[in-house]
N, C-alpha and C positions, 0 to 999 in steps of 0.2 A: 611834387614836393610837399607831401602831406605826411603827418604822422608824429608819433612820440613813442617812447618806450611803453607807456601804459597802453596806448592804442594798439601797438604791435601785438602785445600779449593778449589783449581782449579780443582783437579781431581773429587771430589764429585759433584761440581756444573756443571762442564763441561759434565761429563758422564750423569748426570741426565737430563740436558737440551737436549742433543742429543737423548737420549733414548725416552724422552717424545715427541720430535719433530717427531721422526720416527713413534711413535704410533699414533700421531695425523694425520699424512699423510695417515695412513691406516684406518683412521676414528675410531680408538679405543679410548675410553676415559681413559683407564688405561692400564698399561703394563700387558702383559699376561705371564710374567716371573719375577723372583726375581733377584735383583742385591745385591751383598754383597762386601764390602771392608774390608780388614783386615790390617790396618796400624800398624806401629811400635808402641809399647805401649805408648811412650810419647805423641802420637797424638790421642789416643783413645777418650779422652774427647772432643777434638776439632772436631773430625770426627763425633761423636754422635751429637754434637750441630749442625754441618753443615747439617747433614742428616735428621734433624727433619721434615723439610718441603719437603723432597725429597723422591722418591720411592727407597731408598737405605738403607740397613741394615748394621750394623757395627759389626765386630767380632775381636777377638784377635788372635795373631799368635801362642800363647802358653799359658799354665797355669800350676801351680803346682798342684800336687795331694793332697797337704796338705792345710788345710783351714786357718791355722795361725801358728805362732811359729818362732823359730830362723832359718829361711831359707832366709838369706840375699840375696836380688836381685830377689827373686821369686815374682810371682803375684798369688793371690788366686782367686778362683771362686767367693767368697763373694765380693771381690773388683770389679770384672768384672760385677757382677750382680748389684751392687750399681751404677756403671757407666751407666748401661743400655746396655751393650753388649748383642747381641742376639745369637752370634755364637763363637766358639773357635776351632782353628785348633789343632789337636792332632797327634803326630807322623809324622810330615812332614819329607820328605826324608832328608832334611838338618839337622833337629834335630836328626834323627836316625844316620846319617853318621858323622856329624861334632861334635855332642855332645854326641854321644854314648847312645842315649835313647834306651832302650831295649823294646822288645815286652811287657814284664811284667810291665815296668814303664808306657808305653802308656796305657795299660789296666787299671792300677790304676787310671790314669787321667780320662779315660773314665768313670770308675765307680764313681769317685767323681762328675762328671758332672750330674749324675742321681739325685743327691741331689738338683740340681738347674734346675728345668724344664724350666725356662725362657731362659736358654742357651742351644743351640743345638750343640752337639759335631760333628766335622767333622773329621772322622777317615781317616788318610792318609795311604795308603798301596801301595807297589810296589816293583819291583825287579831291581837289578842292571844289567849292561850290561853283566858282567860275568855270572850272574845267568840266564839271558835270553839265552845266547849262550849255556849254559849247559843244557838247557831244564828244568829249575827249576822254571819257572814262577808260575805255579799253586801251587807248594810246598811252595814257599816263601810267596805268597799272602795268601794261605790257612792258613799257620802257623800264620801270622800276624792277620788274622781274628779270628782264633781259640783262640788266647791269650785273646781276648776281650770276645768272646762268653763264654769261660770257666770261666770268671770272673763275667760277668753280665747276661749271658743267652741271648737267642734270643730276649727276651722282651726288652732288653736294647737298641735295634735298632729301637724301635717304634718311637723315637724322635731323630733321628740321620741322618747324611749324611755320605756317604763313598766316598772318593776321591781316585781313582786309578791313581797314578802318576808313570809311568815307568821311573825309574831313568836313564835308558839307552837312553831315548829319550829327555833328558834335557841337553843341552849344550854339547852333544857328537858328533854332526854332523849327527847322525842317527835319523830317523823319524819313528814313529809308524804310520802305515796306519790305516784308519778308521776301516778296517776289523780286524786288530790285536787288536786294542783297544776294539772293540765290543766283540771279543772272550773272553777277560779277564773280561769284564763287565758281560757278560753272565755267566761266571764261578762263579763270585762273587754272582750274583743273584740266581743262581741255588744252591749254597752252603747254602745261607740263606733260600732258599725255601725248602730245605730238612728238615728244622726245623720249618718253618712257611711260608706258601705260601702267607698269607695275608701281613706279614711284608716285605717279599721279593719283592712283587709287589709295595708296598707303599714307600719303602726307595728310596731316591735319590742316584744314583751312578754317580758321576761326574768325568770327565776326566782331568788329569793334566799333559799332556805331550807336552809342547810347543804349546798351543792353541793360534791362532792368527786369525785376520779377514779372511785371505786367506784360512784357512782350517776349520773354525768353522762350516760352513754350512754342510760339509760332515761328520764331527764328530758328530754333534748334530742330524743329520738325522738317526743315528744308533739306533736300537730298544732299547738298554739298556743303552745308554749314555744320561743322564738327565741334563747335563750342564757341565760347565768347572771350573777347578781350575786354574786360569790364573796367569802366572808368569810375564815374562818380558813385555808382551803386556799390562799389567795392570798399568805400570808406566807412561803411557802417555794417555791423553784423547783420542787421535785419535785411538790408539790400542784397548783400553778397549771399547770405544763407538762403534768401528767398529765391535767388537764381538757382542755387544748388538744388533746392527742393523742387523747382520746376523741372530740372533735368531728371531728378529721381522719378517723377511722375511719367516722363516720356519713356524711361527705361521700363517701368512697370507695364506700359502699354505694348511694348515690343516683345 
C-alpha cells in the first residue's frame, strides 16, 4: 500500500530508461528479461498507460475469486482483464498473514485465473520464521502448492509463475543465503516435476526475500531461481533499476 500518481509515472519511466540504457551499453537491442510492476489498484490504469511504450508489464496485487456480485471492495478478474493487466499476485505472505487468506481461498483464486488466459497468476508461497526453525519449510511450502494442485491439477501451472517468499527473511533481520533459497526452489521444481517434467522446467520460480541490487546477482545466478519478487527495493527507481542492471550483467556473462 505504497504510491501516488507521481510515483507511478516516475518509477515506470525511470526503471525503463535505466534498463534500456544498460541493454544498449551491452549492444543489445532489446531486454533479455521481463520487468513487471504491481502497483496499488487505484494506479493500475495509470501504470498501464505509462507502460504502453515501455518494456514493462503491469499486474495487480490481489483479485477476488468471484467474477461479480455483492462483494464490496473486491476486484474481479474481468475488471483486470478489461484494464489490460497481464499478471496478478495471489497469496502474498501479507495477504495470508494479515488478512487470513487460507490455502483454499488462494487455490480458488488461482483456479479463477485459468478462465482468463491473458492474466498470468503469480502464486506466492513461503514459511514463517517459526516454521523455518521448526524444520517445517518443505511441509508448509508443499501444502501451499498441494492446495492449488489439488484444485487445478499440474496443467494449471502451464501459464503461471511461482514466487517463493520466505516470510522469515522479510523485515526480521535474518537473511536467506543464495544456497538456502536455491534449496527451496529446487524442492518446488522437483515437486512439480514429479507430476510433469515439462511444466516443471518451463515454470518460472522467482524469489521474494529482500531482493536488492547488492544480492541480486548471487541469487539470480542460482540454477532454479528465475527472477525476483521485489519488495522494498521496488519503491525507488535506484533500487529497482539496480536489480535490473544486475540481471543485465548476468545475461552478458551467459
